[in-house]
N, C-alpha and C positions, 0 to 999 in steps of 0.2 A: 372534495367539497364542491368544486366547480361542476363536476359531472352530475352529482346527485341533485344539485340545485336545478339543473336543466331537466331532471327527471321527476321533480316534485309533483305529486298528484294534484289534480284540479280540485280546488277547495269547494266548488259548487257541487261536484260529483262525489267527492269523498270528504264528508264532514269530520270534525275531530272525534277520535275514539273515546269511548267511555273510560274515565279515569277516576279513581277513588279520591285522590287529593284535589285534582283540578276542578272536579264537579262540586266540591264543597268549600273551596277557597276562592274568593273573588280576585279578579285580575288587578294587580298593583302596577301601574305603568313605570314607576321609577325603580322597581325592584331589581331588574336586570343590571342597571347601572350600578346599583349598590353591590351586587354580586361581583362585578368586575373591579370595583374599588377595593372590596375585601381581598380579592385575589392579588391585587397590586400591593397591598400592605403585607400580605404573606410573602410575596416575592421580595420585597425590600428587606424583611427580617431574614429571609433565607440568604440573600446576598451578603448581609453583614456577617452571619454565621460562617458562610463560605470563605469570606475574606480573612477572618481571623483564625480559622481552623488550621492546624498544622498539616493535616493530611487532606488538604482541600482537593487535590487532583484525584485522589481515590474516590472520594464521595461525589465529586463532580461527574466522573465517568459513570458511576453507579446511577446518578440522577439521569444522565442522558440515555443510558442503556434502558432503564425502566420506562422513561417517558417515550422513547422511540418505540419500544415494544408495544406499549398500550395504545399509542396513537396509530401504529400500523394495524393492530387488531381492529381499531375503530374504523379504519378505512374499509376493511372487509365487511364489517357488520352493516355499515351504512350503505354500501353498494349492493349487498345481497337483497335486502328488503327495504322498500321505500314506504315509510309510514306517512300517514296523512298529517297535515299541519295541525298542531295541538291547540291552536287558539284562533278564533275568528278575527281577532284584532290584527293578526299578522298579515302583511301584504306579500304573499309569496306566489309566484307564478314563474314558469320556465322562461328563460331569456330567449328572445327572438333575434337571430342573427340575420343580417341582410344577405342577399344572394352573393356568394363568394366561393372561392375554391376551398378545399379542405385545409390547405396550408394556412390560409388566412383565418379560418375559424379556429384552428388549434393555436394559432398565434394569439388570438384574443383570449382564449381560455388560459393560456400560460400567463398572459398579462393579469387576468383576474386572480390566478393562483398566487402570483407575486404580490398582488395587493392584499390578499388574505394573510400571506406569510409576513409581510412587512407590518401589517396592523395587528399581528399576533392573534387574529381571529376575534378581536374585541370590538363590540359595537360602539363603545365610547371613542374608538379611533376610526369610525366610519365603515367598519366591516359589517356587511349584512348578508347572511347566508340562510338558505332554507333547505330542508330535506335531510340534514345531517343530524338525525335525532337519536338513533341507536348506535352508540350511547353518548352521554353528555361529555363533551370535551372540557367544559368549564369545571364539572365535578372532578374529572381526572386531575386537572391542574391544582385545584384546591386541596384535594386529598394527598397528592404527592408532596406538595409543599409542607403541609401539616406533618406528615409522617417523617419527612427528612429533618425538619426543624426539631421535632421531639426526639428523634433518634441520635442526632449529632450535637446535642447540647447537654449540659450537665443535668443529672437528675435533681439537683438542688434547685434548678430554675423551674419549679413546678407551676409558678404563676404564669410564666411564659408558655408552658405547655397547656395550661388551662385556656389561656387566651387564644392560642392557635386552634385548639379543638372547638372553641366557641365560634371562632371566625369560620372554620370549616363548615360547621353545622348551619350557621346563619347564611353562609354563601349558598349552600344547597337549598335552604328554605327560600332564599330570594329567587333562585332559578325557577322553582316551582310556582312561587307567587307571581312571577312575571309570565307564567304560562308559555315559557319558551321550550320546555321539554315535558315529555310524559314522565310520570313517576317511575315507570320501569326503566327509563333511560338513566335517571339519576341513581336508582338502586343498583343497577348492573354496573355502572361506572364506578361507584364507591366500592362494590364488592371486588371487582376485578383488580382495581388499583391496589387496594389494601392487601389482597391475597398475594399478588405478584411481589409486592414489597416485602411481605413476610417470608415468602418462599425464597426469594433471592438472598435475603440477609441470613436466613437460617442455613442455607447451603454455604454461603461465603464465610460465615462464622464457625462452621464445623468442617474444617478441611479433611478430617478423617472420613467423613461421609463421602466427600468427593473422590478421595483416593480409593475407597473400597468399591465404589461403583462409578468409576471415572468414565467408562465407555458410554453408559446410558446418560450420564450428565452431559457429555459432549454432544450427544444427539439431541436431547430435549432442551438443554440450556447452553447453546454454543457461545453466546455472549458471556455468560457466567464463567465458563471454562477459560475463555480468552482473557477477560479483564481481571479475574481473580487468581490467575496462575501464580502470581508473585506475592499475593497477600496472605499473610500467615495469621489466621485467627481474627479476633475482634479488633476493629480499628478503634484505638483509644481516643477519647475526646480531649485532645490537647490543643492549646491555643497559643498564638504568638502575638506579641505586641507590635505596634507600628515600627519601632526601631528594629526589632528582629526581622520583620518582613522586609524592610528596606535593605538590611545587611544581606539577607538571603537573596534578594533580587540582584544586589550588586555582585555577590559571589557567582550567581548564575550567569550574569552577563560576562564576567571575567572568564568563567569556565567555557562559555560558548565561544568567546573570541579565541581562547587558547586552542580549543578543539578545531576551530576553523583554520587557524594558523598552522597547526600540526598537520591537518589534512592536506592543506595546500603544499606544505613543505614535503610531505610524503609523496604527493603527486609529482612534484618537481623532481624529487630523488628517483622516483620510479621512471620518469621520462628519461633522466640522464642514464639510469641503469639500462634502459632499453636501447638508448643510443650507443652506450659502451658495448652492450652485447651485439648490436648490429655491426659495430666497427670490428669487434673481435671475430665475429663470424666472417666478415669480409677478409680480414687478415688470414684466417685459416684457409679460406678458399684460395687466396693468392698463394699461400705456402704450398698447398696441395698441387695447384697448377704448376708451380716452379719445380716441385719434385717430379711431376709427370714429364715436364719438358726435359729435365736432366736425365731421367731414365730413357726417354726417347733418344737423346743424344748418345748415351752409352750404347744403346742397341744399334744406333746408326754407325757408331765407331766400330763395333764388333763386326757388323756386316761389311764395312769398308775394308777392315783388316783381312777378312776372309777372301774378299775379292782380290786384294793385292797378292796374297799368297797364291791364289789360283793363277793369277797373271804371271807370277814368277815361274811357276812350273811350266806354263805354256811357252814362255820365252825360252827356257832351257831346252824344252823338247824341240822347238823350232831350230835352235842352233845345232843340236845334235843331228837333226835330219839334214841340215845343209852340208855337213862334213861327209866326205865319202867313207863308205864302210871299209874300203881297202886301206885307205890311209890310216884309219883308226886301228885296223887289224895288224898292220906291220909296225906300228909304233909300240915301243915297250912301255911298260907301266911307269917307268921313271919319267919318260917324256910326257906321258899323259898327265902324270901328277904335277909336272912342272909347267904344263900348258897354261899359258896366261889366260886364255879364254875360260878354261875350267876353273882356274883360280878365281877368276872374276865372279863366277857363279857359285863358287863354294860357299861364299858368305852372302847373306841377303843384301841386295843393293840398297843404297841410301835413297831417301825420298827424292833427292834432286836427280839421281840417276834414273829412278823409276819414271820421273816426269819426263826426262829427255828420251827415254826409251818409248 
């Protein structure tokens, strides 16, 4: 809306287009304010219905999904083609920005967008925009509120339904009487909004159709497939009293606190479990290191024993070499067997003897 306002055609160069309704109905200055008052009354009725409805969150997300879809489509239509100002009484001209860098200009545009959003796009709240003609946002709001009120209230409240339809039609009339939109803007807005509402609810109320052609539904209606995945059939019009609403709110708060406490305890337990696992892993590592050290000691002991045996054999060989061959040759076996030196080496020496040797 901010961008198209800066692109609005020059009123002197592009006069209002011919229109069947605007050319035959005089301009009523207060009509647009009456349209917005009518829309505010419809919004008040809708909020009351939403507050007491048992399935308020389902219909609330349906309302947001449809409103967001229609207004997103409106963004494209108003950007694609800029229509001339429908009435000469309107003071519309592009905004002039003082010399500044691009960041400053876009900052001012964002500020203007925030002003439009905070004022809900209503002129009674000081919002004034031009160029956003195709299609009428006020007609979209009036039609959506009317259809949701009639859909989610009992069929016995036919007087309420008649009232909402009358307010919807009078609101559209006030838009045209104020010469704020062309007739085509209002007609397209009413048609698109009503068709989308009917298509959405037809698909959501017939889950069998969604299941038989689920792939195409996900492609063309992604929001419908996401929001209505857990809704089974038609949403019944059931209501709750103030006492029941307060009890449900209390139970919801208790459940929320319980979930938060359980999640925090689970987080603490998970932290302790991780610490225990880390300590266990450290103990296993220490155990493996101890086993490795013991195995290395065993290997070292085996190598030391082999070296001692080899040393014993070398010592015996040296002693035999020191004795003369003749002496050993002339001695009998008995003397050799009784030789104290050979007796000494017939048995393995003790560690102390080995050390002295």
